[in-house]
C-alpha positions, 0 to 999 in steps of 0.5 A: 486434507480437505474441508467440509466442501472438498475445499483443500486447506490453502486453496483460499490463500492461492486466490489472494495470490491470484488476485495480486497477480491480475492487479499487476497485470491490469495494473489497477489496485483491485478492491480489497478482498476483506471477506477473503482475508477473514475466512483465511484467518479463520482457517488459520485458527482452525488449523491451530485448534486441530493441531492443539487438539492432536498434541493434547490427545498425545499427551499421555503417549510417548510418541505420535502415532503414525497417523498423527504425525503426517497430519501435524505436518499437513496443518503445520504446512498449511499455516505457514503457506496461508501466512505467506500468501496474506503477507505476499497479498498485503505487501503487494497492495502496499507497494501499489499504494506507495507507487500511486503516492509517489506518482502524484508527488506525495500529494496525499489529498489528491490520492485520498480524494479520488472516490473510486480508488478509495473505495477500494481500500480497506480502512487499515490501508488508508491509516498506512498512507496517512502514517507514511505521508507523516513520515515522509514529510518529517524526513523531508523537512530535514533538508527541503531547502537543499532537495525535494525528495518528491521531484521526478528523478527520470526527468531532473530539471534544467533550472533551479527556477521555473516560469509557472502559470496557475491552472487551478487556484491552490491557495497561499504557499510558502516559497523561497521568495516568501508567501504567494497566493497561487490564483488561476492565470497568474504567472510566477517565476519561483524556485522549481523546489518549492512548487514541483509537487504542485506541477505534478498535481496539475495545479501549475504548469510550466510556460 
């Protein structure tokens, strides 16, 4: 069934899937397509209205006509396809955001400080990252003394402690040895689990 501009139902949703594919191929997070998402949602509502109108027209009839039955099936199929494409688009974007979060060792401030990246996110995606980070921090706090879940699993540490040099001031940090004020140029021997995230973020480097 074609719309007024000869576009087929589901064409817009297909564009969202194509955007996700392009994002994967280029390994980038494309700008959130708010306009397209809202247009698809409006199409969903239009399709629902068409279904309701067709059902209402048959309220006094014992059965659907041979014309209405295929139309209802078409509308419902289009609704389900649009829904799947919308869910796939948003799931793909959230997966990419979580990958970026972990690539920075769970450093949310560093991620959100990237203005170019943040300009590609929707406000809801920024809220998701904040809530995701809160959940991770709550979970991490239950056993932070034994394990740092933000540490790399592809390059496991050789020692429990590391000698590091401060590349950029990062302020006062609570460590196993107590409170340490990490200032540029200084060196410290500290427990790796306490400062692994600072190494990932570029504040410290191993000596």
